[in-house]
C-alpha positions as CSV (number, residue, x, y, z in Angstrom):
1,M,-9.3,2.7,54.1
2,I,-11.6,5.1,54.5
3,S,-13.7,5.9,51.1
4,R,-15.5,8.7,50.3
5,M,-17.1,10.7,47.8
6,D,-15.9,14.2,46.9
7,L,-19.7,16.1,47.0
8,P,-20.2,19.4,46.6
9,E,-20.7,21.5,49.7
10,E,-23.9,23.0,48.0
11,S,-25.6,19.5,47.6
12,V,-24.4,18.4,51.1
13,A,-26.0,21.8,52.2
14,D,-29.0,20.7,50.4
15,V,-29.3,17.3,51.9
16,I,-28.7,18.6,55.1
17,R,-31.7,20.8,54.6
18,R,-33.8,18.4,53.6
19,L,-33.3,16.1,56.1
20,R,-34.2,18.5,58.6
21,K,-37.7,19.2,57.2
22,V,-38.2,15.4,57.3
23,E,-37.0,15.4,60.9
24,G,-39.4,18.2,61.7
25,Q,-42.4,16.1,59.7
26,V,-41.8,13.0,61.9
27,R,-41.7,15.3,64.8
28,G,-45.2,16.1,63.4
29,I,-46.2,13.0,63.0
30,Q,-45.6,11.8,66.5
31,Q,-47.1,14.6,67.6
32,M,-50.3,14.0,65.5
33,L,-50.1,10.6,67.3
34,L,-50.2,11.9,70.8
35,D,-53.0,14.3,69.7
36,N,-55.2,11.1,68.7
37,R,-55.4,13.0,64.9
38,D,-57.1,11.2,62.1
39,C,-55.3,8.2,60.8
40,R,-55.8,9.3,57.0
41,D,-53.9,12.8,58.0
42,V,-51.3,11.0,60.1
43,V,-50.7,8.6,57.0
44,N,-50.7,11.4,54.6
45,Q,-48.0,13.1,56.3
46,M,-46.2,9.6,56.7
47,S,-46.1,9.6,53.0
48,A,-44.8,13.1,52.3
49,A,-42.0,12.4,54.7
50,G,-41.0,9.2,53.0
51,K,-40.9,11.0,49.8
52,A,-39.2,13.8,51.4
53,L,-36.8,11.4,52.8
54,D,-36.2,9.6,48.8
55,Q,-35.8,13.4,47.6
56,A,-33.0,13.8,49.7
57,G,-31.5,10.3,48.8
58,F,-31.5,11.4,45.1
59,V,-29.8,14.4,45.8
60,L,-27.1,12.9,47.4
61,V,-26.9,10.3,44.9
62,A,-27.2,12.2,42.3
63,A,-24.1,14.2,43.1
64,G,-22.4,10.8,43.5
65,L,-23.1,10.3,40.0
66,T,-21.9,13.6,38.8
67,W,-18.6,13.1,41.0
68,C,-17.9,10.0,39.5
69,L,-18.5,10.9,36.0
70,Q,-16.5,13.9,36.4
71,D,-13.4,12.1,37.5
72,P,-13.9,8.2,37.2
73,E,-10.6,7.5,38.0
74,R,-10.2,9.1,41.5
75,S,-13.6,8.0,42.1
76,A,-12.9,4.3,41.3
77,S,-9.7,5.0,43.8
78,E,-12.1,6.0,46.1
79,G,-13.9,2.8,46.1
80,Y,-16.8,4.5,44.0
81,E,-17.0,2.5,40.9
82,L,-19.9,3.9,38.5
83,A,-21.9,0.6,39.0
84,D,-21.7,1.3,43.1
85,V,-23.2,4.6,42.8
86,Q,-25.7,3.2,40.2
87,K,-26.8,0.2,42.7
88,M,-27.2,2.8,45.3
89,F,-29.4,4.8,43.2
90,N,-31.3,1.7,42.4
91,K,-31.9,1.1,45.9
92,L,-34.1,4.8,46.5
93,A,-35.9,3.8,43.0
């Protein structure tokens, strides 16, 4: 059985938008390294990309938690007990 969360389209779109931004940041970091940019600048950009990726994860987990709370029986039947989603949140924290 394949389990899945029924996430709102706007949440999925928001996460995808955030991931594309992170993707651009990572490409920029790669170019900074190729351009022999200052290490401090590279590390600052790495930190920003990491935080942006974390934020995308938080948006995704928040949507999952909302889904679980709105329909706990269905979410449990799909394999997403509230405790499981809370564990996903803790992985990001």
